[in-house]
C-alpha positions in Angstrom: 43.2 157.0 -75.7 41.6 153.9 -74.6 44.2 151.2 -74.2 42.6 148.7 -76.6 42.7 151.4 -79.4 46.7 152.2 -78.1 47.4 148.5 -78.9 45.8 148.5 -82.0 47.7 151.7 -83.5 50.8 149.3 -81.9 50.0 146.4 -84.3 49.6 148.3 -87.5 52.8 148.2 -89.1 55.0 150.9 -90.5 57.2 150.5 -93.0 60.0 152.7 -93.4 61.3 154.0 -97.0 63.9 151.9 -98.3 62.9 149.2 -96.0 64.9 146.4 -98.2 68.3 148.3 -97.0 71.3 149.7 -98.8 72.9 146.6 -99.2 69.7 145.6 -101.4 70.0 148.6 -103.2 73.8 148.3 -103.7 73.1 144.5 -105.2 70.3 145.8 -107.5 72.8 148.7 -108.9 75.7 145.9 -109.5 73.3 143.9 -110.9 72.1 146.8 -113.5 75.7 147.7 -114.1 77.3 144.1 -115.0 74.1 143.5 -117.1 74.6 146.7 -119.1 78.3 145.9 -119.1 77.8 142.4 -120.3 75.4 143.4 -122.8 77.9 145.9 -124.7 80.3 142.6 -124.4 78.3 139.9 -125.7 75.0 141.1 -126.7 71.8 139.3 -126.1 73.3 136.6 -123.8 73.3 139.4 -121.3 69.5 138.8 -120.9 70.4 135.9 -118.6 71.7 137.8 -115.7 68.5 139.7 -114.8 66.6 136.9 -115.2 68.6 134.8 -113.3 68.7 136.9 -110.7 64.1 136.7 -110.7 65.1 133.1 -110.7 67.1 133.4 -107.4 64.2 135.9 -105.8 61.7 133.6 -106.2 63.2 130.6 -104.7 66.7 131.8 -103.0 65.7 130.8 -99.5 69.6 130.3 -98.5 72.9 130.3 -99.7 72.8 126.8 -101.0 69.9 127.8 -103.7 71.4 131.1 -104.8 74.7 129.6 -105.3 73.2 126.8 -107.3 70.7 129.8 -109.2 74.2 131.6 -110.0 75.6 128.1 -111.1 72.7 127.8 -113.6 72.8 131.2 -114.7 76.5 130.9 -115.5 76.0 127.7 -117.5 73.2 129.6 -120.0 75.1 132.5 -119.9 78.5 130.6 -121.2 76.2 128.6 -123.9 74.8 131.8 -125.1 78.1 133.6 -125.5 79.0 130.7 -127.4 76.2 130.5 -129.6 76.4 134.3 -130.6 80.3 133.7 -131.8 79.5 130.6 -133.7 78.2 133.2 -136.2 81.5 134.5 -137.6 83.1 130.8 -138.0 80.0 128.4 -138.3 77.1 130.1 -140.1 73.4 131.1 -139.3 72.3 127.6 -139.4 74.4 126.4 -136.4 74.1 129.5 -134.6 70.2 129.3 -134.8 70.3 125.7 -133.4 72.6 126.8 -130.8 70.1 129.7 -129.7 67.1 127.6 -129.6 68.9 125.2 -127.5 68.7 127.5 -124.7 65.2 126.4 -124.5 66.9 123.1 -123.0 67.7 125.1 -119.8 64.2 125.8 -119.0 63.6 122.2 -117.3 66.4 123.1 -114.8 64.5 126.7 -114.2 61.7 124.6 -113.5 63.3 122.1 -111.1 65.0 125.0 -109.5 61.7 126.7 -108.4 60.3 123.6 -107.1 63.0 122.9 -104.9 65.1 120.5 -106.8 68.4 122.5 -107.0 71.0 120.1 -107.2 69.0 118.1 -110.2 68.8 121.7 -111.7 72.4 122.7 -112.0 73.2 119.1 -113.3 70.8 119.5 -115.9 71.8 123.0 -117.1 75.5 122.0 -117.1 75.0 119.0 -119.0 73.1 121.1 -121.5 75.8 123.9 -121.7 78.7 121.6 -121.5 77.2 119.9 -124.6 77.0 122.8 -126.7 80.0 124.2 -125.8 82.5 121.3 -125.7 80.8 120.9 -129.6 81.8 124.4 -130.7 85.1 124.0 -128.8 86.2 121.4 -131.0 85.1 122.9 -133.9 86.6 125.9 -133.4 90.1 124.1 -132.5 89.4 122.4 -135.8 89.3 125.5 -138.0 92.3 126.7 -136.6 94.0 123.3 -137.7 92.2 123.5 -141.3 93.5 126.9 -141.3 96.8 126.0 -141.1 96.6 123.0 -143.0 95.2 124.8 -145.9 98.0 127.0 -145.9 100.4 124.0 -146.0 98.4 123.2 -149.2 99.0 126.3 -150.8 102.3 126.1 -150.9 102.7 122.7 -152.0 100.2 123.9 -154.9 102.4 126.9 -155.9 105.7 125.0 -155.5 104.1 122.4 -158.1 103.1 125.4 -160.3 106.4 126.7 -160.3 108.0 123.5 -161.5 105.2 122.2 -163.7 103.9 125.7 -165.1 100.3 125.1 -163.5 98.3 124.1 -160.6 98.5 120.5 -159.6 94.6 118.7 -160.5 94.5 116.7 -157.0 96.4 116.9 -154.0 98.1 113.5 -155.0 101.8 113.8 -153.3 100.6 116.2 -150.9 101.8 115.0 -147.2 99.2 115.8 -144.7 100.3 117.8 -141.7 97.2 116.3 -140.0 95.8 113.2 -142.2 92.5 113.1 -139.8 91.4 116.7 -141.3 91.5 115.6 -145.0 88.0 114.7 -145.1 86.9 118.4 -144.7 88.8 119.7 -147.3 88.0 120.2 -151.0 90.4 121.2 -153.5 89.4 121.7 -157.1 91.2 122.9 -159.9 89.7 125.7 -162.0 89.6 126.1 -165.9 91.7 129.6 -165.6 94.8 127.7 -164.0 93.3 128.9 -160.3 92.6 126.7 -157.4 89.8 126.8 -155.1 89.8 125.1 -151.7 86.8 124.2 -149.4 87.5 123.5 -145.6 85.0 123.7 -143.1 85.2 122.1 -139.2 81.9 120.1 -139.8 79.1 119.0 -142.6 76.6 121.1 -140.9 79.2 124.4 -140.9 79.6 126.8 -143.6 82.4 126.8 -145.7 85.3 128.9 -145.5 87.7 129.0 -149.1 90.7 129.9 -150.4 91.1 131.0 -153.8 94.5 131.5 -155.9 92.8 134.6 -157.3 91.0 136.4 -154.4 92.6 134.6 -151.4 90.9 133.6 -148.3 87.1 134.3 -147.8 84.2 133.5 -146.0 80.5 134.3 -146.3 78.1 132.9 -143.2 74.4 132.1 -145.0 
């Protein structure tokens, strides 16, 4: 074989099987396992994991950009998890708008892919913090409301045992947390029963207590 031909043969790249290495295969397998576990635990929010991995693959050139990509994915994932948990407490409308707000993370993805990783992280963290904080406030308020309603029920039962019927209003009731009064609606029904509606925000679906049937909640 002429010398020139031997040189040409040497220039032809030879790609061995599994050219990305065992570490890449293990990383991929780990991502698949973690996504499956997250999907089982959190539902559709887990789809953010492979999307984040794809985003990092497209532009993850160094450790700093990879760290920013993971942080952006975590912020969006936390947002999605909170949105999914909202249905059982706040109803369909709040859940729908919380999920729709995930689109606000798209500018962060664009900024990341054009090399503005720090700006992307700040944007995504701010969006997630806005929604996670709001839901955390509502969840805490709902817990306080449940305790307050239990106290109102005790007050109403005591009045009924004294006078023979439930009170027409909450006049005379000492609120444990006066700031919650605006989130509670009390009514005395025609068949000597009481209905108490309570919700952590005007935008959320009401929970209720009925002296005939107990506590209830039915998201729209």
